[in-house]
N, C-alpha and C positions, 0 to 999 in steps of 0.2 A: 511443454507447450500447454497453454490453458485450455484449448479446445481445437478440434479438427474442423469444426463448422466454419470458422472464418476462412480457412484454406479452401474448403469446398466452394463457398460462394465466390471467392476471389478467382479460383481456377475457372469456374463457370463463366465469369465475366471475361477473362482473358481468352478463353476458348471461343467466346462469341464475338471476338474481334475488338474488345476493349484494349486500350493501349495504356501501359504503365510507364512511369518514370520513377527512378529510385534516387533517394537522398541518403547518402551514407556518411557515417562518422567513425570515430575511433573504435567503437565497439565492433565494427566490421573487421578489424584487423587484429583484435586481441587473440583470436584463435591462430593467428600466424606468428604469435610471440611478441607482438608490439604492444607494450602497455598503454592503456589509455592515459588521459591527462588529468581528469578531475576526480576519479575514484580514489579511495584510500590506497596508498602505495603507488599512485600514479606519478607521472612526470612532475606535476606541480606540487607534490608533496616533497620532492627533492629540490626543485628549483622554483623560486618565486617568478611567476610569468612576467611581472612588471620589471623584474631585475634581469631576466635572461631572455625574454621573448618579445620585447618591445623594440620597435625600430630606433627609438631614442637611445636605448641601452646599447644597441649594436653600434650606433654611430659614435657613442661616447667611449665605449670600451669593447671593441669587437673581439679582442683576445679572451675576455671573460665570458662573453656569450658563446664563443666557440668551445668552451669547456662543456657546456650543456649540449651543444650541437654535435660535438664529436661522439659523445655517449649515445645520443639518439641516432646519429648517422650509422654507427656500427651495427645497431639493431635493425634499422630500416633496410639497409642495403643487403642484409643477409636474409631477410624475411621472404617467404614464398606464399603465393596465394592459397587460401583455404577453400573448403567446400562451399562456403557462402559466396565468395567471389566467383567461383566457377558456376554456381547456380544462376547468378544474375547474368553471366555471359550466355548460359544456355537459354534463358528467357529472351535475350536479345536475338540470338540466332533463330529462335522460333518465331520471331516477329511480334512477340508479346511485350517487349520492353523497348521503349524508344531510346533510352540512354540512361546513364548514371551521372548524377551530380554528387561529387564526393568532396568532403571537407578534409580528407586525408591527403598526405603528400607523398605516400609511399609507392605509388605506381602499381599496386597489386591488382587493381581492376584490369589494367591493360595486360599484366602478366597472366591473369586468369582467363583472358580471352575476350574481354569486353572491348568493343571498338569505338563506341560513342561515349566518351568520358569527359565530363566537364570538371577540371581540377579547380574547384572554387577557390581554394586557398593556395594554389600554385603547386610546385613540385619540389621535393627534396632530392630528386635525382639529377637536378641541374643546378649549377652555381651561377651567380650573376655578380658582376662588379658594379658597385654603386657609383663609381667614378666615371668609368668609360662605357659601361653598358655591355661589355663583353660577357659571353656565356660559355660555360664549359661543362662537360659531362662529369657528374660527381664521382662516378665509379672510376673513371680514368684518372681523376685527381686524388684518389685515396692514398696513393703512394707518396704524395708530397707531404712535407711537414705541416702540421696544423698550427695556426689557421692557414688555409690555402691562399696563395697569392695569385692575382690576376696575371695571366701570361703576357698581357699587353702592357699594363701600366704598373704592375707589382702592388696594387692596392689589395687589401684583404677582401676576399669575396664572401658573399652570403648565399645560403640556399635560395633558390628562386621560388621561395614560398612567402606567403603573406604573414608578416609579423603583426603583433598588436600595434596599432597606430598607423598601419598602412591601409590603403584602399584596395578593395577587390578589383581585379582587372576588368576593364570594360568588356572585353570579349567573353570572359567567364560569366559576367552578369547577363550579357545578351543571350548567350547560349542556354544558361540556366533558366532564364525567363521564358525562352521559347519552349523548353521542355515542360515547364509548369503550365503554360497556356495550351499545350497540345495534348496533355495526358488526361485519361479518364480516371486514373487511379494513381496515387503516389504511394510508393513503398518507402517508409521511413525506417532505415535499417542501422541500428547500432549508434544512434545519436540521441542525446538528451535535448537537442535543439535549444541550447542555452546561448549559443554564440550568434550574434547578428552580423550581417543580414541573412545568413543561411537559415536562421530560425523562422524567418517570415515565409519561407517558400511553402511549407505544408499549409500554413494558414491561408496563403493566397490561392493554393490549389483548391482547398476546401471552399473558400469564398466563391470561386467560379464554378462550383458544382462537382468537382472531382471527389472521389472517395479517398480517404487517407487510411492506410493500413500501417500500424506500428509493429515492427519486428524488433524486439529488444529483450534483454534478459528480464527487465522489470518495466512497469509502466512509467513513462517519462513525460509524454506529451499531454497537454491539458485536454480534459475530456471533450470539450466542445469541438476540438479540432479532429478528433479521432473517430473513424467509422468502425474499425475493428482493431483489436490488439491480438497479436500472435506472439506469446512470450516463450522464450527459451533460447538456447544457443543458436546463432545464425547458421552455423555449420550443420544444423539439424533442420531448422524450420524452413529455410530457403530451399534446400534440396527437396524437402517434403512438398513445397509448392510446385517445384518443377515436375515432380512425379505426378502430383494431382492434376496438373494442367497438361500432362502429356508432352512436356517440352524437352524430354531427355534426348 
């Protein structure tokens, strides 16, 4: 952690009634054993995202895309929440955190105790059929041969997650924007904010006067957007914030 001072000032703000919203990314779940996408050795080092994670690629060759999805699914469905997830849930229970906007599709915020979670990029724990719109629980479908077939029309299903080339869901946009408008401080946790439109959320929060605290292993956000940086493992820094704010 670069300094305890940012946690002291943030904890004081929250104790005084300031409300936070969190934006989380892949770095939130690396301590749960889920590799991130963009770092060396990440998912995109193994699979070209335009070849394996674009909706056009799925439509043209879903069997090929499911090679990557099967590998990722086996990791995601076995992962468990870490201390960082539990810390955000503790802040919510204490009335200090309005909710979480997550770019992750792993469901670990909910498993860690958070109740207000905007899954900005959808969920990997649900499958959807692009032909008939049927949905199914991914865990219950794991015993089926891959790629999974729709129980209704037998088409190949995809995770109910936003692939490249797909739009963010209208409800996710509405709920995320509401949190941005309502917060006094945004906690940006484990994300480089390189993917749009999620990347604009901290900027919009800052523009409307909210403070932006970056929790990351290293500095990623542009300096004009950041009020304070708290660098280190999220499983350490976020519980430290909980303790400082008395939200245990």
